[in-house]
The first five atom37 places (N, CA, C, CB, O) and aatype in JSON, in Angstrom:
{
  "aatype": [12, 8, 13, 16, 10, 18, 15, 1, 15, 18, 4, 8, 10, 4, 5, 3, 12, 10, 3, 0, 10, 12, 1, 10, 5, 14, 14, 7, 1, 16, 13, 16, 19, 3, 19, 9, 3, 9, 3, 0, 0, 2, 3, 14, 5, 10, 10, 0, 5, 18, 3, 6, 10, 19, 14, 19, 10, 13, 0, 3, 10, 15, 5, 14, 6, 10, 4, 8, 18, 13, 10, 3, 6, 0, 1, 19, 1, 6, 19, 10, 11, 1, 5, 0, 15, 0, 13, 1, 19, 0],
  "atom_mask": [
    [1, 1, 1, 1, 1],
    [1, 1, 1, 1, 1],
    [1, 1, 1, 1, 1],
    [1, 1, 1, 1, 1],
    [1, 1, 1, 1, 1],
    [1, 1, 1, 1, 1],
    [1, 1, 1, 1, 1],
    [1, 1, 1, 1, 1],
    [1, 1, 1, 1, 1],
    [1, 1, 1, 1, 1],
    [1, 1, 1, 1, 1],
    [1, 1, 1, 1, 1],
    [1, 1, 1, 1, 1],
    [1, 1, 1, 1, 1],
    [1, 1, 1, 1, 1],
    [1, 1, 1, 1, 1],
    [1, 1, 1, 1, 1],
    [1, 1, 1, 1, 1],
    [1, 1, 1, 1, 1],
    [1, 1, 1, 1, 1],
    [1, 1, 1, 1, 1],
    [1, 1, 1, 1, 1],
    [1, 1, 1, 1, 1],
    [1, 1, 1, 1, 1],
    [1, 1, 1, 1, 1],
    [1, 1, 1, 1, 1],
    [1, 1, 1, 1, 1],
    [1, 1, 1, 0, 1],
    [1, 1, 1, 1, 1],
    [1, 1, 1, 1, 1],
    [1, 1, 1, 1, 1],
    [1, 1, 1, 1, 1],
    [1, 1, 1, 1, 1],
    [1, 1, 1, 1, 1],
    [1, 1, 1, 1, 1],
    [1, 1, 1, 1, 1],
    [1, 1, 1, 1, 1],
    [1, 1, 1, 1, 1],
    [1, 1, 1, 1, 1],
    [1, 1, 1, 1, 1],
    [1, 1, 1, 1, 1],
    [1, 1, 1, 1, 1],
    [1, 1, 1, 1, 1],
    [1, 1, 1, 1, 1],
    [1, 1, 1, 1, 1],
    [1, 1, 1, 1, 1],
    [1, 1, 1, 1, 1],
    [1, 1, 1, 1, 1],
    [1, 1, 1, 1, 1],
    [1, 1, 1, 1, 1],
    [1, 1, 1, 1, 1],
    [1, 1, 1, 1, 1],
    [1, 1, 1, 1, 1],
    [1, 1, 1, 1, 1],
    [1, 1, 1, 1, 1],
    [1, 1, 1, 1, 1],
    [1, 1, 1, 1, 1],
    [1, 1, 1, 1, 1],
    [1, 1, 1, 1, 1],
    [1, 1, 1, 1, 1],
    [1, 1, 1, 1, 1],
    [1, 1, 1, 1, 1],
    [1, 1, 1, 1, 1],
    [1, 1, 1, 1, 1],
    [1, 1, 1, 1, 1],
    [1, 1, 1, 1, 1],
    [1, 1, 1, 1, 1],
    [1, 1, 1, 1, 1],
    [1, 1, 1, 1, 1],
    [1, 1, 1, 1, 1],
    [1, 1, 1, 1, 1],
    [1, 1, 1, 1, 1],
    [1, 1, 1, 1, 1],
    [1, 1, 1, 1, 1],
    [1, 1, 1, 1, 1],
    [1, 1, 1, 1, 1],
    [1, 1, 1, 1, 1],
    [1, 1, 1, 1, 1],
    [1, 1, 1, 1, 1],
    [1, 1, 1, 1, 1],
    [1, 1, 1, 1, 1],
    [1, 1, 1, 1, 1],
    [1, 1, 1, 1, 1],
    [1, 1, 1, 1, 1],
    [1, 1, 1, 1, 1],
    [1, 1, 1, 1, 1],
    [1, 1, 1, 1, 1],
    [1, 1, 1, 1, 1],
    [1, 1, 1, 1, 1],
    [1, 1, 1, 1, 1]
  ],
  "atom_positions": [
    [[-1.59, 11.76, 3.19], [-2.0, 10.45, 2.58], [-1.18, 9.35, 3.25], [-1.78, 10.43, 0.99], [0.0, 9.49, 3.56]],
    [[-1.88, 8.3, 3.43], [-1.22, 7.22, 4.12], [-1.63, 5.76, 3.44], [-1.63, 7.31, 5.69], [-2.79, 5.47, 3.17]],
    [[-0.63, 4.98, 3.24], [-0.89, 3.63, 2.71], [-0.43, 2.52, 3.68], [-0.18, 3.45, 1.35], [0.45, 2.73, 4.52]],
    [[-1.05, 1.37, 3.52], [-0.54, 0.28, 4.34], [-0.21, -0.87, 3.29], [-1.65, -0.19, 5.5], [-1.0, -1.25, 2.42]],
    [[0.99, -1.35, 3.47], [1.48, -2.47, 2.61], [1.78, -3.73, 3.52], [2.83, -2.03, 1.8], [2.65, -3.75, 4.39]],
    [[0.94, -4.76, 3.21], [1.22, -6.07, 3.92], [2.28, -6.84, 3.13], [-0.13, -6.97, 4.05], [2.12, -7.02, 1.92]],
    [[3.26, -7.26, 3.7], [4.4, -7.89, 2.92], [5.11, -8.94, 3.78], [5.45, -6.78, 2.44], [4.72, -9.35, 4.87]],
    [[6.18, -9.29, 3.14], [7.12, -10.32, 3.8], [8.56, -9.78, 3.6], [6.98, -11.85, 3.11], [8.86, -9.15, 2.59]],
    [[9.38, -10.0, 4.52], [10.76, -9.5, 4.42], [11.56, -10.12, 3.23], [11.5, -9.79, 5.73], [12.41, -9.45, 2.64]],
    [[11.3, -11.33, 2.89], [12.03, -12.06, 1.74], [11.35, -11.99, 0.44], [12.2, -13.53, 2.05], [11.71, -12.71, -0.49]],
    [[10.41, -11.18, 0.32], [9.48, -11.13, -0.89], [9.94, -10.02, -1.83], [7.94, -10.87, -0.44], [9.83, -8.83, -1.52]],
    [[10.49, -10.46, -3.01], [10.96, -9.4, -3.93], [9.78, -8.67, -4.56], [11.87, -9.99, -5.04], [9.91, -7.5, -4.91]],
    [[8.65, -9.33, -4.7], [7.47, -8.61, -5.24], [7.0, -7.47, -4.28], [6.28, -9.62, -5.48], [6.51, -6.43, -4.71]],
    [[7.2, -7.74, -2.96], [6.88, -6.8, -1.91], [7.72, -5.5, -2.02], [7.09, -7.46, -0.56], [7.21, -4.38, -1.99]],
    [[9.01, -5.75, -2.15], [9.95, -4.66, -2.3], [9.72, -3.9, -3.66], [11.41, -5.22, -2.21], [9.86, -2.68, -3.72]],
    [[9.36, -4.66, -4.75], [9.07, -3.95, -6.01], [7.86, -3.09, -5.81], [8.85, -4.92, -7.18], [7.86, -1.92, -6.22]],
    [[6.87, -3.6, -5.23], [5.7, -2.8, -5.04], [6.0, -1.52, -4.17], [4.61, -3.67, -4.39], [5.62, -0.4, -4.52]],
    [[6.67, -1.74, -3.08], [7.03, -0.45, -2.31], [7.83, 0.53, -3.16], [7.88, -0.78, -1.02], [7.54, 1.73, -3.13]],
    [[8.86, 0.06, -3.93], [9.64, 0.96, -4.72], [8.86, 1.67, -5.73], [10.71, 0.26, -5.36], [9.07, 2.86, -5.95]],
    [[7.91, 0.96, -6.4], [7.04, 1.54, -7.39], [6.08, 2.52, -6.79], [6.31, 0.49, -8.12], [5.78, 3.55, -7.4]],
    [[5.58, 2.23, -5.63], [4.68, 3.14, -4.89], [5.39, 4.47, -4.53], [4.16, 2.44, -3.6], [4.83, 5.56, -4.65]],
    [[6.68, 4.3, -4.06], [7.39, 5.51, -3.68], [7.72, 6.38, -4.83], [8.6, 5.18, -2.98], [7.83, 7.59, -4.66]],
    [[7.89, 5.81, -6.01], [8.11, 6.58, -7.23], [6.92, 7.46, -7.71], [8.47, 5.63, -8.31], [7.07, 8.37, -8.54]],
    [[5.78, 7.17, -7.19], [4.57, 7.9, -7.46], [4.37, 9.04, -6.49], [3.41, 7.0, -7.42], [3.41, 9.8, -6.63]],
    [[5.21, 9.19, -5.56], [4.95, 10.31, -4.51], [5.13, 11.54, -5.19], [5.91, 10.27, -3.25], [6.19, 11.8, -5.76]],
    [[4.0, 12.46, -5.17], [4.04, 13.72, -5.87], [5.13, 14.72, -5.28], [2.62, 14.36, -5.81], [5.34, 14.78, -4.07]],
    [[5.74, 15.42, -6.11], [6.65, 16.43, -5.56], [6.05, 17.43, -4.65], [7.27, 17.14, -6.63], [5.06, 18.08, -4.98]],
    [[6.63, 17.55, -3.51], [6.07, 18.46, -2.45], [4.97, 17.91, -1.65], [0.0, 0.0, 0.0], [4.6, 18.57, -0.68]],
    [[4.38, 16.74, -1.93], [3.33, 16.14, -1.23], [3.69, 14.71, -0.82], [2.1, 16.17, -2.06], [3.4, 13.75, -1.54]],
    [[4.29, 14.58, 0.28], [4.77, 13.28, 0.68], [3.55, 12.52, 1.34], [6.02, 13.43, 1.7], [2.57, 13.05, 1.87]],
    [[3.8, 11.15, 1.21], [2.77, 10.24, 1.83], [3.63, 9.2, 2.73], [1.82, 9.43, 0.62], [4.84, 9.05, 2.58]],
    [[2.91, 8.57, 3.59], [3.56, 7.66, 4.4], [3.07, 6.18, 4.09], [3.33, 8.07, 5.87], [1.96, 5.96, 3.59]],
    [[3.96, 5.21, 4.4], [3.58, 3.82, 4.09], [4.0, 3.05, 5.29], [4.24, 3.25, 2.75], [5.16, 3.03, 5.71]],
    [[2.93, 2.39, 5.86], [3.26, 1.37, 6.96], [3.52, 0.11, 6.23], [2.08, 1.16, 8.05], [2.69, -0.3, 5.43]],
    [[4.65, -0.54, 6.46], [4.97, -1.78, 5.86], [4.9, -2.84, 6.95], [6.35, -1.73, 5.18], [5.73, -2.89, 7.85]],
    [[3.9, -3.69, 6.85], [3.65, -4.68, 7.97], [4.07, -5.99, 7.35], [2.08, -4.71, 8.52], [3.49, -6.44, 6.36]],
    [[5.13, -6.64, 7.99], [5.53, -7.96, 7.7], [4.65, -8.93, 8.33], [6.89, -8.18, 8.11], [4.68, -9.09, 9.55]],
    [[3.81, -9.62, 7.53], [2.76, -10.56, 8.12], [3.47, -11.66, 8.91], [1.83, -11.23, 6.95], [2.85, -12.17, 9.85]],
    [[4.76, -12.11, 8.61], [5.28, -13.11, 9.35], [5.81, -12.59, 10.68], [6.28, -13.78, 8.59], [5.77, -13.37, 11.64]],
    [[6.27, -11.46, 10.85], [6.81, -10.85, 12.03], [5.72, -10.29, 12.91], [7.78, -9.77, 11.65], [5.97, -10.06, 14.1]],
    [[4.5, -10.04, 12.4], [3.46, -9.42, 13.16], [2.94, -10.35, 14.24], [2.35, -9.0, 12.25], [2.26, -9.86, 15.15]],
    [[3.19, -11.61, 14.21], [2.81, -12.6, 15.21], [1.2, -12.5, 15.37], [3.61, -12.32, 16.65], [0.63, -12.48, 16.46]],
    [[0.58, -12.44, 14.16], [-0.96, -12.37, 14.15], [-1.46, -13.5, 13.27], [-1.52, -10.95, 13.59], [-1.44, -13.36, 12.05]],
    [[-1.9, -14.62, 13.83], [-2.39, -15.63, 12.91], [-3.44, -15.27, 11.99], [-2.84, -16.71, 13.61], [-3.47, -15.78, 10.87]],
    [[-4.32, -14.4, 12.38], [-5.45, -13.92, 11.39], [-4.92, -13.15, 10.28], [-6.52, -13.02, 12.08], [-5.36, -13.29, 9.14]],
    [[-3.91, -12.28, 10.61], [-3.28, -11.52, 9.46], [-2.56, -12.53, 8.45], [-2.19, -10.44, 10.04], [-2.64, -12.41, 7.23]],
    [[-1.89, -13.45, 9.05], [-1.1, -14.38, 8.21], [-2.03, -15.23, 7.32], [-0.21, -15.31, 9.1], [-1.69, -15.55, 6.18]],
    [[-3.24, -15.62, 7.9], [-4.16, -16.41, 7.2], [-4.76, -15.62, 6.11], [-5.17, -16.94, 8.09], [-4.91, -16.16, 5.01]],
    [[-5.16, -14.31, 6.3], [-5.82, -13.42, 5.43], [-4.92, -13.06, 4.2], [-6.23, -12.19, 6.19], [-5.4, -12.98, 3.07]],
    [[-3.59, -12.85, 4.47], [-2.83, -12.31, 3.35], [-1.66, -13.33, 3.0], [-2.25, -10.86, 3.73], [-0.81, -12.95, 2.2]],
    [[-1.58, -14.5, 3.49], [-0.52, -15.4, 3.26], [-0.14, -15.51, 1.75], [-0.91, -16.73, 3.82], [1.02, -15.33, 1.38]],
    [[-1.04, -15.79, 0.99], [-0.67, -16.1, -0.43], [-1.0, -14.83, -1.36], [-1.49, -17.44, -0.95], [-0.99, -14.96, -2.59]],
    [[-1.27, -13.73, -0.8], [-1.6, -12.57, -1.59], [-0.52, -11.49, -1.58], [-2.88, -12.01, -1.11], [-0.54, -10.61, -2.44]],
    [[0.38, -11.51, -0.68], [1.35, -10.5, -0.46], [2.12, -10.3, -1.72], [2.25, -10.84, 0.7], [2.4, -11.27, -2.42]],
    [[2.48, -9.03, -2.06], [2.14, -7.77, -1.31], [0.64, -7.36, -1.58], [3.15, -6.57, -1.77], [0.06, -7.56, -2.65]],
    [[0.13, -6.79, -0.54], [-1.28, -6.25, -0.62], [-1.18, -4.78, -0.19], [-2.34, -7.08, 0.34], [-0.59, -4.46, 0.84]],
    [[-1.78, -3.91, -1.0], [-1.65, -2.43, -0.69], [-3.08, -1.84, -0.38], [-0.97, -1.64, -1.95], [-4.03, -2.08, -1.12]],
    [[-3.17, -1.1, 0.66], [-4.39, -0.37, 1.02], [-4.01, 1.13, 1.15], [-5.04, -0.94, 2.4], [-2.93, 1.55, 1.58]],
    [[-5.06, 1.88, 0.7], [-4.98, 3.36, 1.04], [-5.75, 3.62, 2.23], [-5.49, 4.26, -0.08], [-5.47, 4.6, 2.91]],
    [[-6.78, 2.79, 2.58], [-7.7, 3.03, 3.61], [-8.1, 1.57, 4.16], [-8.96, 3.9, 3.05], [-8.75, 0.85, 3.4]],
    [[-7.77, 1.12, 5.32], [-8.02, -0.2, 5.82], [-9.56, -0.48, 5.9], [-7.35, -0.36, 7.21], [-9.99, -1.62, 6.05]],
    [[-10.35, 0.58, 5.8], [-11.79, 0.29, 5.81], [-12.39, 0.14, 4.45], [-12.5, 1.35, 6.52], [-13.58, -0.14, 4.31]],
    [[-11.54, 0.32, 3.42], [-11.89, 0.1, 2.1], [-11.24, -1.18, 1.51], [-11.54, 1.29, 1.33], [-10.28, -1.72, 2.07]],
    [[-11.78, -1.66, 0.34], [-11.09, -2.82, -0.27], [-9.61, -2.5, -0.66], [-11.88, -3.28, -1.53], [-9.24, -1.34, -0.84]],
    [[-8.82, -3.5, -0.78], [-7.46, -3.32, -1.24], [-7.33, -2.6, -2.57], [-6.8, -4.62, -1.32], [-8.19, -2.74, -3.44]],
    [[-6.2, -1.82, -2.75], [-6.02, -1.25, -4.0], [-5.4, -2.23, -5.06], [-5.18, -0.06, -3.83], [-5.7, -2.18, -6.25]],
    [[-4.58, -3.03, -4.56], [-3.94, -4.09, -5.48], [-3.2, -5.17, -4.59], [-2.84, -3.39, -6.53], [-2.98, -5.02, -3.39]],
    [[-2.85, -6.26, -5.31], [-1.92, -7.27, -4.64], [-1.08, -7.82, -5.82], [-2.74, -8.52, -3.81], [-1.41, -7.71, -7.0]],
    [[0.02, -8.4, -5.37], [1.09, -8.93, -6.24], [1.86, -7.85, -6.97], [0.51, -9.87, -7.25], [3.08, -7.77, -6.82]],
    [[1.13, -6.94, -7.83], [1.79, -5.85, -8.53], [0.99, -4.57, -8.31], [1.94, -6.18, -10.05], [-0.23, -4.54, -8.13]],
    [[1.8, -3.49, -8.34], [1.22, -2.16, -8.09], [0.27, -1.86, -9.25], [2.35, -1.04, -7.96], [0.65, -2.01, -10.42]],
    [[-0.93, -1.46, -8.95], [-1.89, -0.98, -9.9], [-1.7, 0.57, -9.86], [-3.41, -1.48, -9.55], [-2.3, 1.28, -9.05]],
    [[-0.88, 1.01, -10.74], [-0.44, 2.4, -10.85], [-1.69, 3.34, -11.06], [0.59, 2.55, -12.05], [-1.79, 4.39, -10.44]],
    [[-2.57, 2.94, -11.92], [-3.74, 3.7, -12.21], [-4.56, 3.95, -11.01], [-4.54, 3.03, -13.21], [-4.98, 5.09, -10.8]],
    [[-4.83, 2.97, -10.21], [-5.69, 2.99, -8.99], [-4.96, 3.91, -7.94], [-5.93, 1.46, -8.4], [-5.59, 4.74, -7.27]],
    [[-3.73, 3.73, -7.84], [-2.94, 4.53, -6.81], [-2.95, 6.05, -7.25], [-1.36, 3.96, -6.7], [-3.12, 6.97, -6.44]],
    [[-2.77, 6.21, -8.53], [-2.76, 7.68, -8.98], [-4.13, 8.25, -8.8], [-2.32, 7.84, -10.51], [-4.22, 9.45, -8.51]],
    [[-5.28, 7.46, -8.94], [-6.56, 7.95, -8.75], [-6.82, 8.3, -7.24], [-7.54, 6.95, -9.28], [-7.5, 9.27, -6.94]],
    [[-6.26, 7.5, -6.34], [-6.41, 7.79, -4.98], [-5.59, 9.05, -4.59], [-6.0, 6.59, -4.16], [-6.04, 9.86, -3.78]],
    [[-4.44, 9.21, -5.16], [-3.6, 10.43, -4.92], [-4.37, 11.61, -5.4], [-2.2, 10.35, -5.65], [-4.44, 12.62, -4.71]],
    [[-4.97, 11.51, -6.64], [-5.67, 12.62, -7.18], [-6.89, 13.06, -6.3], [-6.1, 12.28, -8.58], [-7.16, 14.24, -6.08]],
    [[-7.61, 12.0, -5.83], [-8.82, 12.35, -4.97], [-8.34, 13.0, -3.66], [-9.72, 11.04, -4.64], [-8.99, 13.89, -3.11]],
    [[-7.17, 12.53, -3.18], [-6.69, 13.05, -1.93], [-6.29, 14.5, -2.13], [-5.52, 12.22, -1.4], [-6.63, 15.37, -1.34]],
    [[-5.55, 14.74, -3.23], [-5.13, 16.15, -3.55], [-6.32, 17.09, -3.72], [-4.28, 16.19, -4.86], [-6.28, 18.24, -3.28]],
    [[-7.46, 16.56, -4.41], [-8.62, 17.44, -4.5], [-9.26, 17.64, -3.23], [-9.59, 16.93, -5.44], [-9.74, 18.74, -2.97]],
    [[-9.33, 16.64, -2.36], [-9.98, 16.89, -0.99], [-9.13, 17.85, -0.2], [-10.16, 15.53, -0.14], [-9.67, 18.66, 0.56]],
    [[-7.89, 17.8, -0.34], [-6.98, 18.62, 0.43], [-7.11, 20.06, -0.04], [-5.52, 18.12, 0.31], [-6.95, 20.97, 0.78]],
    [[-7.39, 20.32, -1.34], [-7.54, 21.73, -1.86], [-8.84, 22.3, -1.4], [-7.48, 21.79, -3.43], [-8.96, 23.5, -1.16]],
    [[-9.85, 21.42, -1.26], [-11.25, 21.86, -0.91], [-11.24, 22.31, 0.59], [-12.35, 20.65, -1.15], [-11.84, 23.31, 0.99]],
    [[-10.51, 21.49, 1.38], [-10.57, 21.68, 2.81], [-9.82, 22.88, 3.35], [-10.07, 20.48, 3.46], [-9.83, 23.12, 4.56]]
  ]
}
């Protein structure tokens, strides 16, 4: 399982979301998180898209965001549950 978190280095909400996300990591089933600092990415389009929304969390960049500003624990748990089910089937 992989998440992408668009954030800023000085954003306490961004750190709070990352900390809350990491607490949801299932025992024995790790996931990864790419933390992308929209200011350091040197990408004007990225900055324009997420400037006022950070933190923004995605489980799949081809799908809509899971949440922004605050972690939507229920949505993240649902994604983790679906991933675990898919992993057992495969």
